[in-house]
SEPA-844862 format. One record per residue (C-alpha): x, y, z; residue in one letter. Coordinates in steps of 0.05 Angstrom, whole numbers, plus 32768, in hexadecimal, padded with zeros to 4 digits. Each point is the difference from the previous one (the first is absolute). Example, Ala and Ser with C-alpha at 12.3 -4.5 7.8 and 13.67 -1.06 7.14 Angstrom:
80F67FA6809CA801B80457FF3S
REM end
This chain:
80007FFB7FFFM801680497FF4N7FED803D802DK7FC1801C7FD9S7FE57FBB800EQ800B7FF9804DI7FC680198021M7FFB80228046S7FDC7FDB8039G7FC880367FF9E7FFB7FF97FB5E7FF97FB78007L7FC480058033G7FE380337FD9E7FFE7FD17FC5K7FE77FCC8026L7FC78023801BL7FE980167FBAL7FFE7FBB7FECS7FDD7FE88035V7FC880307FF3R80007FFD7FBFE7FF77FAF800DM7FC680148031Q7FDF80287FCCA7FFD7FCB7FCEG803D801C7FD1N80277FBF7FFEA803280017FCFA7FF17FAF7FEDR7FBF7FDA8003T7FF67FB87FFBT7FC57FE27FF1K7FFD7FAF8002V7FBF7FDD7FE3E7FF37FC88035P80057FB97FDDN7FC87FCB7FF6D800F7FE08045V7FFA80478021A7FCA80157FDAK7FD57FC18010A800D800E804DR7FEE80477FF7L7FBF7FEC7FE4K7FF27FD88038T8012803D8030G802A7FCE802DL8041800E8021S803F7FD37FEFQ7FF87FD88039T7FB47FF17FFAQ80027FF17FB4F80427FCF800CA7FD27FDC8037S7FCA7FF87FCFA80317FDC7FCEL80247FD78039Q8044802A7FEBI803380208029S7FF8804D7FFBA804980067FEER7FF07FD27FC5T7FC6802F7FE9L803380438005Q802C7FD67FD6E7FC97FF67FCDW7FE380488006E8049801B7FFAQ80157FDA7FC3G80357FD78019R7FDC7FBC7FFER7FC97FEA7FD6Q7FC17FD38020P80037FB27FE9S7FBF7FF37FD0G7FD47FEB803EA8009803D8018A7FF8802C7FC4K7FBC7FDD8000A7FE880178041L801D80457FF3I7FD780007FC0N7FBD7FE58024I8013803D8032A800880347FC9F7FBD7FEF7FE7R7FDD7FEC8038H801F8021803FP7FBC7FF4802BE80177FB88000V804280108023I7FE3802C8032Q7FCC7FD38010E803D7FCD800AE802280358032V7FC1800D8021Q7FF67FA98009A803F7FFC8018N800C8043802EG
REM end
């Protein structure tokens, strides 16, 4: 760094405060939108939490998280259950209520 690039503590503090104010005002420099995958869409359609949805499918919440984040893919049988959950969310909700 040369001398013109070095900031005093006060200057750095002012820049940080300005950045925080811009973020609070919704003026972020970058925004990222993430579209939920099919697993997350099915769960969201049921209105259930990850824990509830995982319990209804008889899988761990961690496995569901892996599927929703795209790190793992559900098996054929699990895919079928997820498709049912998407088309008929009330069935999954009933399962949670019956076992809740």
